[in-house]
C-alpha positions in Angstrom: 33.2 -19.3 -42.9 33.9 -21.2 -39.7 30.9 -22.2 -37.6 31.4 -23.1 -33.9 29.2 -26.0 -32.9 28.6 -26.3 -29.1 28.6 -29.9 -28.0 26.5 -30.9 -25.0 29.7 -30.9 -22.9 30.6 -27.4 -24.0 27.1 -26.1 -23.2 27.3 -27.5 -19.7 30.7 -25.9 -19.2 29.4 -22.6 -20.5 26.4 -22.7 -18.1 28.7 -23.6 -15.2 30.9 -20.7 -16.2 28.0 -18.2 -16.2 26.7 -19.5 -12.9 30.2 -19.1 -11.4 30.3 -15.5 -12.4 26.8 -14.7 -11.1 26.8 -16.8 -7.9 29.0 -14.6 -5.7 26.8 -11.6 -6.5 23.6 -13.6 -5.8 25.0 -14.9 -2.5 26.3 -11.4 -1.5 22.9 -9.9 -2.3 21.0 -12.6 -0.4 23.4 -12.2 2.5 22.8 -8.4 2.5 19.1 -8.8 2.5 19.2 -11.1 5.5 21.8 -9.1 7.4 19.1 -7.3 9.4 18.5 -10.6 11.3 21.8 -10.2 13.0 20.5 -7.0 14.6 16.9 -7.9 15.4 17.0 -6.6 19.0 17.5 -3.0 20.1 17.5 -1.4 23.5 16.7 2.3 23.8 16.6 5.0 26.5 15.1 8.5 26.1 13.7 11.6 27.6 11.3 14.2 26.4 8.2 16.3 27.1 4.8 15.0 28.3 1.4 16.8 28.2 -2.3 16.2 28.9 -5.7 16.8 27.3 -8.6 16.7 29.8 -11.1 18.9 31.6 -8.8 21.3 33.4 -7.1 24.3 32.0 -6.6 24.6 28.2 -7.5 27.2 25.7 -9.7 30.2 26.4 -12.8 28.5 25.2 -15.0 25.6 26.0 -12.7 22.6 26.5 -12.0 20.2 23.6 -10.1 17.0 23.3 -7.9 18.3 20.5 -4.5 19.9 20.2 -5.8 23.4 20.1 -6.8 22.9 23.8 -3.2 22.0 24.9 -1.7 24.1 27.6 2.0 24.2 26.7 2.9 25.8 30.0 1.9 22.6 31.7 4.5 20.5 29.7 6.4 18.2 32.0 9.3 15.7 31.8 9.0 12.0 30.7 11.7 9.2 30.9 11.4 6.0 28.9 13.3 2.8 28.3 12.5 -0.2 26.2 13.4 -3.1 23.9 12.5 -3.4 20.2 12.5 -6.7 18.4 12.2 -7.0 14.6 9.7 -9.5 13.4 10.6 -8.7 9.8 12.1 -5.8 7.9 8.8 -4.0 8.1 7.3 -5.1 11.4 8.7 -4.8 15.0 7.4 -5.2 18.5 8.5 -2.5 20.9 8.0 -2.7 24.7 8.3 0.5 26.8 8.5 1.4 30.4 7.7 5.1 30.8 7.5 7.5 33.7 6.0 11.0 33.1 4.2 13.8 34.8 1.0 15.6 33.7 -0.9 18.5 35.3 -3.6 21.1 34.6 -5.1 24.1 36.2 -8.2 26.2 35.5 -6.3 29.3 36.5 -4.5 29.1 33.1 -7.7 29.7 31.1 -9.9 32.8 30.7 -12.9 30.7 29.7 -15.4 31.8 32.4 -16.9 28.5 33.7 -13.6 26.7 33.9 -11.8 29.6 35.5 -14.6 29.9 38.0 -14.5 26.2 38.7 -10.8 26.8 39.8 -9.7 23.1 39.9 -6.2 21.9 39.5 -4.3 18.6 39.6 -1.0 16.9 39.0 -0.1 13.3 38.8 2.8 10.9 38.0 2.1 8.5 35.2 3.8 5.0 35.3 3.1 3.2 32.0 4.1 -0.2 30.5 3.1 -1.0 26.9 3.9 -3.1 23.9 3.5 -1.6 20.4 3.4 -3.0 16.9 5.5 -0.9 14.6 5.1 -0.7 10.8 8.2 0.7 9.0 7.0 2.7 5.9 10.6 3.8 5.4 13.0 0.9 6.1 16.5 1.1 7.4 19.0 -1.0 5.5 22.0 -2.6 7.2 25.2 -1.9 5.1 28.9 -1.6 5.8 30.1 -1.8 9.4 32.3 1.2 8.7 31.9 4.2 6.4 35.2 4.1 4.5 35.8 5.9 1.3 36.5 3.6 -1.6 35.1 0.5 0.0 32.8 -1.2 -2.4 29.8 -3.3 -1.6 26.3 -2.8 -0.2 25.8 0.5 1.6 23.1 0.9 4.2 20.3 3.4 4.5 20.5 5.1 7.8 17.0 6.6 8.1 13.8 4.8 9.0 10.3 6.0 9.8 7.4 4.0 11.3 3.9 4.2 12.7 2.8 2.3 15.7 -0.3 1.2 17.7 -0.4 -0.9 20.8 -1.8 -1.6 24.2 -0.6 -0.5 27.6 -1.4 -0.3 31.3 -0.8 2.8 33.4 -1.0 4.0 37.0 -2.0 7.5 38.1 -2.9 9.1 41.4 -4.1 12.7 41.0 -3.4 15.4 43.6 -4.9 18.8 44.0 -3.6 22.0 45.8 -5.0 22.6 49.3 -3.4 25.6 50.8 0.3 25.2 50.6 0.2 21.4 50.1 -1.2 18.8 47.7 -3.7 16.2 48.7 -4.6 12.9 47.0 -8.0 13.2 45.4 -9.2 9.7 44.5 -9.8 8.8 48.2 -11.7 12.0 48.9 -14.6 11.2 46.5 -14.9 14.7 45.1 -17.9 13.8 42.9 -19.7 11.7 45.5 -17.8 8.5 44.9 -18.4 6.2 47.8 -21.4 8.2 49.0 -23.8 7.6 46.1 -24.5 4.0 45.2 -24.4 5.1 41.5 -20.9 6.6 41.8 -18.1 4.1 42.4 -14.5 5.2 43.1 -12.4 5.0 40.0 -9.4 2.7 39.6 -6.0 4.2 39.5 -4.8 1.5 37.2 -6.2 1.8 33.6 -5.7 0.5 30.1 -4.5 2.8 27.3 -4.0 2.6 23.5 -0.7 4.2 22.4 -0.5 5.3 18.8 1.8 7.6 17.0 4.8 8.0 14.7 8.6 7.7 15.0 11.9 8.3 13.2 15.3 6.7 13.6 18.8 7.5 12.4 21.7 5.1 12.7 25.3 6.3 13.1 26.6 2.8 12.5 25.4 -0.8 12.7 24.8 -0.5 16.5 24.3 3.1 17.6 21.6 5.5 16.6 19.1 8.1 17.8 15.3 8.2 17.6 12.4 10.6 17.9 9.0 9.2 18.8 5.7 11.0 19.4 2.6 9.2 20.7 -0.7 9.9 22.2 -2.4 7.6 24.7 -6.1 7.1 24.2 -7.5 6.1 27.6 -10.7 4.6 29.0 -11.0 6.9 32.0 -12.0 10.5 32.5 -10.5 10.8 36.0 -6.8 11.4 35.4 -7.6 15.0 36.5 -10.3 13.9 39.0 -13.0 15.8 37.1 -15.6 13.9 35.0 -19.3 14.2 35.8 -21.4 16.6 37.8 -21.1 18.3 41.2 -22.4 16.3 44.1 -24.2 17.8 47.2 -21.3 19.5 49.0 -23.1 19.3 52.3 -23.3 15.5 52.0 -19.6 15.3 51.0 -18.8 17.4 54.1 -20.8 15.2 56.4 -19.5 11.9 55.0 -15.9 12.6 54.0 -14.9 15.8 55.9 -13.9 19.4 55.3 -10.9 18.6 53.0 -13.1 16.6 50.6 -15.8 19.3 50.5 -13.2 22.0 49.8 -11.6 20.0 47.0 -15.0 19.1 45.5 -15.9 22.8 45.1 -12.9 25.2 44.9 -14.9 28.1 43.5 -15.1 31.4 45.3 -18.9 30.8 45.8 -19.8 34.1 44.2 -22.2 32.2 41.8 -23.3 29.2 43.9 -25.8 28.0 41.3 -22.9 27.2 38.9 -21.5 24.6 41.4 -24.8 23.3 42.8 -25.5 19.6 42.9 -26.2 18.2 39.4 -24.4 21.0 37.6 -21.6 20.1 35.2 -18.2 19.6 36.7 -16.5 17.6 34.0 -17.4 16.0 30.7 -17.6 12.2 30.7 -18.1 12.1 26.9 -14.4 12.8 26.3 -12.0 10.5 28.0 -8.7 11.9 29.1 -5.6 11.7 26.8 -1.9 12.2 27.5 1.1 12.2 25.3 4.9 11.7 25.2 7.5 13.0 22.7 10.7 11.0 23.4 14.2 11.6 22.0 16.1 8.3 22.5 19.6 6.8 22.2 19.3 3.3 20.5 21.7 0.4 20.7 21.4 -2.7 18.5 22.3 -6.1 20.0 24.3 -8.4 17.7 22.7 -11.8 17.5 24.7 -13.4 14.7 27.4 -16.0 15.2 30.3 -14.3 13.4 32.2 -11.6 15.2 34.3 -10.6 12.1 33.7 -7.3 10.4 31.4 -7.5 7.4 31.8 -5.1 4.5 
């Protein structure tokens, strides 16, 4: 029986041979895992619906700050553009600029007190925010082209993420007055500027965006996305209704007939309902608005090489 004895030199050559076989695969796998860094930046543009949860309109019941109180007939259009930057394969920063419209009307509810109150509003929303995204389903960058019979690492086109962030937005509510709309903040419809305890609210406010999104990539650069997010705000005056009715005679004397008319738009059949001190809004629940954006996404190549990679 012949026994092969490995000398130290043969062992070294054998080890080098094995490493030579494995090294290309290791390098290729490492290169694949780091390929996302070549596409860290992504621009996106989208449109979609916007809506609002506040004091005005809503379901045929006492108002709530939940989805069952949404008035779908008041859905309006939103437009958004932004830049996403991947911090890692799981975390990204996403900065948006969004324009949307929200509105509400007590005429759309059969709940007695809100219908009798008869208030309405509309406003543009201009928002800038930055969100931190967490990808719980990660996209994988694979072949540049989808060719049959091409071997190598294939990508995973779908991704899903949750997000939370901070933003700032501008609003300026208007209400119907005859056949026109008048700006409400300057009128002081709840006694702002008349009473020392009621200051005029700021039209620039902070918000906390939070929600969920999905993306699908057609190739390494182009893709589509769907993102839904609500905005938790720190104001109750997006619809210009928050606290209690103020003395309408005092509003008339201090701010004029238009302000008095917009403060109390009821038909005056039950004047005790809209008397000074009676509830006009609900300051316990801050206003909320939301966007659902369908976007076109484009990844910006940041790597040095311009050659196709398979």
